MDTraj code that builds the backbone (N, CA, C; nanometers):
import mdtraj as md
import numpy as np

residues = "UNK UNK UNK UNK UNK UNK UNK UNK UNK UNK UNK UNK UNK UNK UNK UNK UNK UNK UNK UNK UNK UNK UNK UNK UNK UNK UNK UNK UNK UNK UNK UNK UNK UNK UNK UNK UNK UNK UNK UNK UNK UNK UNK UNK UNK UNK UNK UNK UNK UNK UNK UNK UNK UNK UNK UNK UNK UNK UNK UNK UNK UNK UNK UNK UNK UNK UNK UNK UNK UNK UNK UNK UNK UNK UNK UNK UNK UNK UNK UNK UNK UNK UNK UNK UNK UNK".split()
xyz = np.array([
    [-1.5541, 1.8049, 4.4740],
    [-1.4475, 1.9045, 4.4729],
    [-1.3408, 1.8703, 4.5772],
    [-1.2207, 1.9219, 4.5520],
    [-1.1100, 1.8954, 4.6425],
    [-1.0984, 2.0028, 4.7502],
    [-1.0311, 1.9667, 4.8579],
    [-1.0046, 2.0651, 4.9621],
    [-0.8870, 2.1524, 4.9181],
    [-0.8652, 2.2603, 4.9908],
    [-0.7528, 2.3487, 4.9597],
    [-0.6733, 2.3771, 5.0862],
    [-0.5418, 2.3932, 5.0700],
    [-0.4531, 2.4213, 5.1825],
    [-0.4398, 2.5711, 5.2003],
    [-0.4602, 2.6165, 5.3213],
    [-0.4467, 2.7583, 5.3516],
    [-0.3006, 2.8011, 5.3313],
    [-0.2766, 2.9095, 5.2576],
    [-0.1392, 2.9544, 5.2366],
    [-0.0759, 3.0143, 5.3625],
    [-0.1572, 3.0477, 5.4628],
    [-0.1044, 3.1069, 5.5857],
    [-0.0719, 3.0016, 5.6913],
    [-0.1679, 2.9102, 5.7193],
    [-0.1474, 2.8143, 5.8285],
    [-0.1425, 2.6679, 5.7831],
    [-0.1632, 2.6412, 5.6572],
    [-0.1584, 2.5084, 5.5937],
    [-0.2758, 2.4170, 5.6270],
    [-0.3764, 2.4658, 5.6984],
    [-0.4940, 2.3853, 5.7302],
    [-0.5676, 2.3477, 5.6011],
    [-0.6142, 2.2215, 5.5912],
    [-0.6904, 2.1763, 5.4737],
    [-0.8374, 2.2124, 5.4942],
    [-0.8912, 2.2939, 5.4042],
    [-1.0290, 2.3421, 5.4119],
    [-1.1142, 2.2775, 5.3036],
    [-1.2429, 2.2579, 5.3285],
    [-1.3326, 2.2097, 5.2227],
    [-1.3348, 2.3107, 5.1072],
    [-1.3545, 2.2633, 4.9877],
    [-1.3513, 2.3501, 4.8700],
    [-1.4559, 2.4604, 4.8745],
    [-1.5638, 2.4395, 4.9508],
    [-1.6703, 2.5397, 4.9586],
    [-1.6365, 2.6579, 5.0493],
    [-1.5343, 2.6449, 5.1340],
    [-1.4949, 2.7541, 5.2232],
    [-1.4220, 2.8608, 5.1417],
    [-1.4605, 2.9876, 5.1580],
    [-1.3946, 3.0985, 5.0897],
    [-1.2823, 3.1589, 5.1735],
    [-1.2811, 3.1234, 5.3020],
    [-1.1710, 3.1638, 5.3893],
    [-1.1386, 3.0461, 5.4812],
    [-1.0188, 3.0474, 5.5354],
    [-0.9718, 2.9377, 5.6196],
    [-1.0544, 2.9270, 5.7473],
    [-1.0914, 2.8053, 5.7833],
    [-1.1685, 2.7805, 5.9041],
    [-1.0874, 2.7982, 6.0312],
    [-0.9550, 2.8068, 6.0209],
    [-0.8694, 2.8249, 6.1382],
    [-0.8245, 2.9699, 6.1533],
    [-0.7591, 3.0256, 6.0499],
    [-0.7004, 3.1592, 6.0640],
    [-0.7732, 3.2680, 5.9854],
    [-0.8783, 3.2322, 5.9116],
    [-0.9598, 3.3257, 5.8343],
    [-0.8895, 3.3861, 5.7128],
    [-0.7739, 3.3328, 5.6733],
    [-0.7071, 3.3815, 5.5521],
    [-0.7959, 3.3513, 5.4319],
    [-0.7926, 3.4376, 5.3338],
    [-0.8754, 3.4226, 5.2141],
    [-0.8246, 3.3075, 5.1276],
    [-0.9184, 3.2323, 5.0729],
    [-0.8853, 3.1220, 4.9827],
    [-0.8139, 3.1785, 4.8600],
    [-0.6973, 3.1213, 4.8238],
    [-0.6256, 3.1730, 4.7073],
    [-0.6988, 3.1380, 4.5779],
    [-0.6779, 3.2158, 4.4715],
    [-0.7385, 3.1824, 4.3426],
    [-0.6935, 3.0434, 4.2984],
    [-0.7807, 2.9724, 4.2310],
    [-0.7533, 2.8337, 4.1940],
    [-0.6322, 2.8182, 4.1021],
    [-0.6141, 2.9085, 4.0078],
    [-0.5052, 2.8957, 3.9106],
    [-0.3784, 2.9669, 3.9521],
    [-0.3859, 3.0469, 4.0545],
    [-0.2704, 3.1243, 4.0968],
    [-0.1920, 3.0462, 4.2010],
    [-0.0661, 3.0252, 4.1768],
    [0.0188, 2.9561, 4.2734],
    [0.0838, 3.0627, 4.3610],
    [0.0705, 3.0473, 4.4904],
    [0.1263, 3.1450, 4.5830],
    [0.2783, 3.1451, 4.5734],
    [0.3382, 3.2637, 4.5693],
    [0.4844, 3.2692, 4.5647],
    [0.5425, 3.2208, 4.6968],
    [0.6601, 3.1620, 4.6911],
    [0.7205, 3.1177, 4.8165],
    [0.7500, 3.2376, 4.9048],
    [0.7330, 3.2184, 5.0348],
    [0.7628, 3.3268, 5.1278],
    [0.9090, 3.3227, 5.1662],
    [0.9637, 3.4366, 5.1903],
    [1.1030, 3.4459, 5.2308],
    [1.1177, 3.3910, 5.3718],
    [1.2184, 3.3080, 5.3929],
    [1.2417, 3.2540, 5.5269],
    [1.2946, 3.3619, 5.6195],
    [1.3375, 3.4763, 5.5626],
    [1.3874, 3.5851, 5.6443],
    [1.2752, 3.6702, 5.7029],
    [1.1535, 3.6576, 5.6501],
    [1.0456, 3.7444, 5.6958],
    [0.9404, 3.6719, 5.7797],
    [0.9448, 3.5390, 5.7853],
    [0.8461, 3.4625, 5.8611],
    [0.9097, 3.3402, 5.9246],
    [0.8430, 3.2898, 6.0272],
    [0.8815, 3.1616, 6.0873],
    [0.7555, 3.0788, 6.1066],
    [0.7704, 2.9481, 6.0977],
    [0.6576, 2.8566, 6.1067],
    [0.6497, 2.7974, 6.2471],
    [0.5326, 2.8068, 6.3082],
    [0.5108, 2.7539, 6.4426],
    [0.5244, 2.6014, 6.4408],
    [0.5982, 2.5475, 6.5370],
    [0.6165, 2.4025, 6.5453],
    [0.4905, 2.3300, 6.5892],
    [0.3995, 2.3993, 6.6548],
    [0.2778, 2.3367, 6.7053],
    [0.1657, 2.3363, 6.6020],
    [0.1356, 2.4543, 6.5453],
    [0.0197, 2.4634, 6.4555],
    [0.0559, 2.4961, 6.3105],
    [0.1818, 2.5210, 6.2811],
    [0.2385, 2.5503, 6.1485],
    [0.2037, 2.6878, 6.0931],
    [0.1392, 2.7741, 6.1716],
    [0.1083, 2.9090, 6.1242],
    [0.2379, 2.9833, 6.0940],
    [0.2400, 3.0580, 5.9860],
    [0.3557, 3.1399, 5.9506],
    [0.3388, 3.2748, 6.0184],
    [0.4325, 3.3060, 6.1076],
    [0.4283, 3.4287, 6.1870],
    [0.5347, 3.5266, 6.1398],
    [0.5133, 3.6577, 6.1606],
    [0.6173, 3.7555, 6.1276],
    [0.7437, 3.7270, 6.2069],
    [0.8576, 3.7507, 6.1470],
    [0.9865, 3.7216, 6.2099],
    [1.0031, 3.7950, 6.3428],
    [0.9401, 3.9102, 6.3583],
    [0.9530, 3.9878, 6.4814],
    [0.8743, 3.9277, 6.5979],
    [0.7787, 3.8386, 6.5708],
    [0.6976, 3.7787, 6.6764],
    [0.7781, 3.6740, 6.7526],
    [0.7634, 3.6741, 6.8835],
    [0.8332, 3.5744, 6.9651],
    [0.7418, 3.4598, 7.0070],
    [0.6094, 3.4785, 6.9880],
    [0.5122, 3.3728, 7.0146],
    [0.4157, 3.3645, 6.8970],
    [0.3607, 3.2469, 6.8731],
    [0.2650, 3.2270, 6.7650],
    [0.1373, 3.3054, 6.7929],
    [0.0902, 3.3786, 6.6921],
    [-0.0302, 3.4595, 6.7110],
    [-0.1574, 3.3750, 6.7139],
    [-0.1506, 3.2484, 6.6744],
    [-0.2676, 3.1624, 6.6758],
    [-0.2766, 3.0787, 6.8032],
    [-0.1671, 3.0083, 6.8357],
    [-0.1747, 2.9148, 6.9487],
    [-0.0925, 2.9567, 7.0702],
    [-0.0098, 3.0601, 7.0585],
    [0.0669, 3.1087, 7.1723],
    [0.1964, 3.0355, 7.2005],
    [0.2355, 2.9404, 7.1150],
    [0.3604, 2.8676, 7.1349],
    [0.4784, 2.9624, 7.1155],
    [0.5756, 2.9549, 7.2054],
    [0.6942, 3.0395, 7.1952],
    [0.7783, 2.9980, 7.0756],
    [0.8374, 3.0966, 7.0103],
    [0.9248, 3.0702, 6.8966],
    [1.0502, 3.0005, 6.9464],
    [1.0903, 2.8971, 6.8780],
    [1.2091, 2.8215, 6.9142],
    [1.3335, 2.9005, 6.8747],
    [1.4352, 2.8961, 6.9588],
    [1.5606, 2.9652, 6.9298],
    [1.6295, 2.9001, 6.8108],
    [1.7025, 2.9798, 6.7352],
    [1.7782, 2.9286, 6.6220],
    [1.8940, 2.8436, 6.6705],
    [1.9404, 2.7526, 6.5845],
    [2.0565, 2.6705, 6.6186],
    [2.1740, 2.7622, 6.6506],
    [2.2527, 2.7240, 6.7499],
    [2.3669, 2.8041, 6.7876],
    [2.3342, 2.9046, 6.8974],
    [2.2083, 2.9350, 6.9174],
    [2.1660, 3.0232, 7.0254],
    [2.0978, 2.9349, 7.1286],
    [2.1754, 2.8774, 7.2158],
    [2.1247, 2.7728, 7.3036],
    [2.0757, 2.8228, 7.4382],
    [2.0497, 2.9512, 7.4531],
    [1.9976, 3.0006, 7.5800],
    [1.8700, 2.9263, 7.6180],
    [1.8689, 2.8738, 7.7382],
    [1.7493, 2.8074, 7.7866],
    [1.7296, 2.6660, 7.7348],
    [1.8219, 2.6154, 7.6532],
    [1.8056, 2.4802, 7.6009],
    [1.8476, 2.3779, 7.7052],
    [1.7910, 2.2609, 7.6963],
    [1.8279, 2.1524, 7.7853],
    [1.7514, 2.1566, 7.9160],
    [1.7753, 2.0565, 7.9975],
    [1.7061, 2.0479, 8.1254],
    [1.7814, 2.1277, 8.2301],
    [1.7108, 2.1873, 8.3223],
    [1.7803, 2.2603, 8.4288],
    [1.8526, 2.1630, 8.5200],
    [1.9661, 2.2069, 8.5715],
    [2.0408, 2.1222, 8.6637],
    [2.0044, 2.1627, 8.8066],
    [1.9936, 2.0646, 8.8963],
    [1.9587, 2.0982, 9.0342],
    [2.0727, 2.1756, 9.1005],
    [2.0385, 2.2659, 9.1920],
    [2.1390, 2.3480, 9.2584],
    [2.2121, 2.2696, 9.3678],
    [2.1473, 2.1668, 9.4214],
    [2.2123, 2.0809, 9.5218],
    [2.1996, 1.9364, 9.4786],
    [2.3053, 1.8593, 9.4896],
    [2.2973, 1.7182, 9.4478],
    [2.2097, 1.6369, 9.5419],
    [2.1530, 1.5300, 9.4887],
    [2.0725, 1.4392, 9.5706],
    [2.1635, 1.3653, 9.6670],
    [2.1148, 1.3323, 9.7893],
    [2.1982, 1.2607, 9.8892],
    [2.2318, 1.1203, 9.8464],
])
top = md.Topology()
chain = top.add_chain()
for i, resn in enumerate(residues, 1):
    res = top.add_residue(resn, chain, resSeq=i)
    for name in ("N", "CA", "C"):
        top.add_atom(name, md.element.get_by_symbol(name[0]), res)
traj = md.Trajectory(xyz[None], top)
């Protein structure tokens, strides 16, 4: 049997697992294709790929902070020193 990809976190599970070994999401029915999720209601963690609610600022699985959207550059880049080196 083939493995299956979790619709919540994308982890590949053995076919015998009825729920995801990482996030515990239920295995989808074999013939049912999951509808695409709206990009307005979820964001995907860059570290573990878990799909989190848009209101979350950190990943509920691994704790990685949500990355700011393009154009909102607060906190981006390296900090500049307050005094120059001699």
